[in-house]
C-alpha positions in Angstrom: 74.9 38.9 26.7 73.3 42.4 26.6 72.2 41.9 23.0 70.5 38.7 23.9 68.6 40.4 26.8 67.3 43.5 25.1 67.5 42.5 21.5 69.6 44.1 18.8 67.0 46.7 17.6 66.4 47.9 21.1 70.1 48.2 21.7 70.5 50.4 18.6 67.7 52.7 19.9 69.3 53.0 23.3 72.7 53.9 21.7 71.1 56.6 19.6 69.3 58.1 22.6 72.5 58.2 24.6 74.4 59.8 21.8 71.7 62.5 21.5 71.9 63.3 25.2 75.7 63.7 25.0 75.4 66.0 22.0 72.9 68.3 23.9 75.1 68.4 27.0 78.1 69.4 24.9 76.2 72.4 23.4 75.0 73.8 26.7 76.7 77.1 27.8 79.4 76.8 30.5 78.1 77.6 34.1 80.2 79.0 36.9 80.9 77.0 40.0 81.1 78.5 43.4 84.8 79.3 42.9 84.4 80.8 39.4 83.9 84.6 38.9 80.4 85.6 37.7 79.9 86.2 34.0 80.1 89.9 33.1 77.3 91.6 31.3 77.9 93.8 28.3 77.1 97.6 28.6 74.2 97.1 26.2 72.7 94.4 28.4 73.1 96.5 31.5 71.5 99.6 30.0 68.7 97.5 28.6 67.9 95.9 32.0 68.2 99.1 34.0 66.3 101.3 31.6 63.2 102.7 33.3 63.9 101.1 36.6 67.1 102.8 37.8 66.4 104.8 41.0 67.6 108.5 41.2 70.8 109.0 43.0 70.6 110.3 46.6 72.4 113.5 47.2 75.0 112.7 49.9 75.8 116.3 50.6 73.0 118.1 52.6 74.8 121.4 52.1 74.5 121.2 48.3 70.9 120.1 48.6 70.1 123.3 50.5 72.2 125.6 48.4 69.4 126.2 45.9 66.8 127.3 48.5 65.1 130.7 48.1 67.3 133.4 49.4 64.3 135.0 51.2 64.6 132.3 53.9 68.1 133.7 54.8 67.1 137.4 54.7 64.8 137.8 57.7 65.8 139.8 60.8 64.0 139.2 64.1 62.7 142.4 65.7 63.7 142.3 69.4 64.7 144.7 72.2 63.3 147.9 70.6 59.6 147.4 71.4 57.9 149.8 73.8 54.4 149.9 75.1 52.1 152.3 73.3 50.2 154.9 75.3 46.7 155.1 73.9 45.0 155.9 77.2 42.8 153.2 78.7 45.5 150.6 77.8 45.4 147.1 79.2 48.6 145.5 80.7 51.2 144.7 78.1 54.1 142.4 78.7 57.0 142.3 76.2 59.3 139.3 76.2 61.6 137.9 73.6 59.5 134.9 72.6 56.0 136.2 73.5 54.3 139.6 73.7 51.0 139.9 75.5 48.5 142.7 74.9 45.9 142.8 77.7 42.3 143.9 77.4 42.2 147.6 76.8 39.5 150.3 76.8 39.6 150.3 73.9 43.2 149.8 72.7 46.5 148.1 73.9 49.5 148.0 71.7 53.3 148.2 71.1 55.5 150.1 68.7 59.1 149.7 67.3 61.5 152.4 68.2 64.5 151.8 65.9 65.3 152.2 62.2 63.5 150.1 59.7 62.9 150.2 55.9 60.0 152.2 54.5 60.0 150.7 51.0 60.7 147.3 49.4 60.3 145.1 52.5 58.2 142.5 54.2 57.1 142.3 57.8 55.8 139.1 59.4 54.4 137.9 62.8 52.1 135.4 64.4 49.1 136.5 66.4 46.2 135.0 68.2 43.1 136.3 70.1 42.8 135.0 73.7 39.7 137.0 74.8 37.3 139.5 73.2 35.5 139.9 69.9 37.2 142.6 67.9 40.5 143.0 66.1 43.3 141.2 67.9 45.9 142.4 65.4 46.2 145.7 63.7 49.6 145.7 62.1 50.7 149.3 61.3 53.6 149.7 58.9 55.3 152.3 56.6 54.3 152.8 53.0 57.0 155.3 51.9 56.3 158.5 53.9 52.8 157.3 54.9 51.5 154.4 57.0 48.6 151.9 56.9 47.2 149.3 59.2 46.3 145.7 58.2 43.3 144.8 60.3 42.4 141.3 61.4 39.0 140.8 63.0 37.7 144.4 63.2 34.2 145.8 63.5 32.8 143.1 65.7 35.3 140.3 64.9 35.2 139.6 61.2 36.5 142.4 59.0 39.9 142.1 57.2 41.4 144.9 55.2 43.8 147.8 54.9 43.1 151.2 56.7 43.0 153.6 55.1 42.9 153.9 51.3 41.8 157.2 49.9 40.2 158.1 53.2 38.2 154.9 53.6 39.1 152.4 56.3 39.3 148.6 56.3 35.5 148.2 56.6 34.6 150.2 53.5 37.3 150.1 50.7 38.3 147.7 48.0 40.5 145.6 50.3 37.6 144.7 52.7 36.8 141.1 53.3 35.2 139.0 56.1 36.3 135.8 57.8 35.9 134.0 61.1 38.9 134.0 63.5 39.1 131.3 66.1 40.0 132.1 69.7 43.4 130.6 70.8 44.5 129.8 67.3 47.7 131.3 65.9 47.6 133.1 62.6 50.6 134.0 60.5 50.4 137.6 59.3 52.5 139.1 56.6 52.6 142.5 54.8 54.7 143.5 51.8 55.4 147.0 50.4 57.1 147.6 47.1 57.0 150.2 44.4 53.9 148.8 42.8 51.5 147.7 45.6 50.8 146.7 49.2 50.1 143.0 49.7 48.9 141.2 52.9 48.6 137.5 53.7 47.0 135.4 56.4 48.5 131.9 56.8 50.3 132.5 53.5 47.1 133.1 51.6 46.3 136.5 50.0 44.1 138.5 52.2 44.4 142.1 50.9 46.2 144.0 48.2 46.2 147.5 46.9 48.0 149.2 44.0 49.8 152.4 45.0 49.6 154.4 41.8 46.9 157.0 42.1 45.9 156.3 45.7 46.4 158.0 49.1 47.3 156.1 52.2 47.0 157.0 55.9 46.0 155.5 59.2 43.1 156.2 61.5 44.1 158.8 64.1 43.6 156.2 66.9 46.6 154.3 65.6 49.2 157.1 65.9 50.8 155.4 68.8 51.8 152.5 66.6 53.9 154.6 64.1 56.2 153.8 62.5 55.7 150.0 63.1 53.4 148.5 65.7 50.6 146.2 66.6 47.5 146.9 68.5 44.4 145.1 69.8 40.9 146.6 70.3 39.1 145.4 73.4 40.9 142.1 73.1 43.5 140.2 74.9 46.0 138.9 72.2 49.4 137.4 71.9 52.2 138.0 69.4 55.4 136.1 68.5 58.1 135.7 65.9 58.0 139.3 64.6 60.5 139.8 61.9 61.3 141.9 58.8 63.3 141.5 55.6 64.3 143.7 52.7 63.3 142.6 49.3 66.0 141.2 47.1 67.3 143.2 44.1 65.4 140.9 41.8 62.1 141.4 43.6 62.6 145.2 43.8 63.4 145.4 40.0 60.4 143.3 39.2 58.1 145.5 41.2 59.5 148.6 39.6 58.7 147.2 36.2 55.1 146.5 37.2 54.8 150.0 38.6 56.1 151.4 35.3 53.4 149.5 33.4 50.6 151.0 35.5 51.8 154.5 34.6 51.7 153.8 30.8 
């Protein structure tokens, strides 16, 4: 009956087509059903697919992540409890608290000094300072350089001079460390000074502000700053504030590196 309806030749074509479909289906790869386990990829396939796209592993242990941080961050000592008010004559009011030190408007100076042991070589001292009123230096940081002392001046001689006083008898306004900048009222500035065998270095907001080799040079402070020895801060006809005063000894590696540099300058 079927042969009569579609004809013998058409029947043969239909049979051939059906057989071809069956052969193709037989050659297809097996697929997993919902209950079958997924096909595993070879190691080569996995490496090939993930190459260049694999994300770095997260460190799950914060302690290990911080273990490699610079040791300097762990070496600072806050300077508290041993500050006294300097007696310049004509001093403004000074208030010493743990978190904030206020130097009132003096005629001309108001300041503080540290009355306890501290290093004289191979160390850094750091603080934050800001000018609240006035137009002259709001921070003169005096610190030891071996048996001598110097002052790092911020905003002197009318408000803009930066430098080290004194080098070979010349103060911060007239030696090789002299520079000029504008200081904003009520803005905090980070101040740091470093003394090693090779040089004196000073920074403002972590940017180099003054540096001076020690070899062949004489250092001293202006006589007005005697009340800040051995370590102190003063303001000239300004109201200023100080905070976060701290000190650290240089590491053995830093000390050795500075000594090598100092030896080179002597050659």
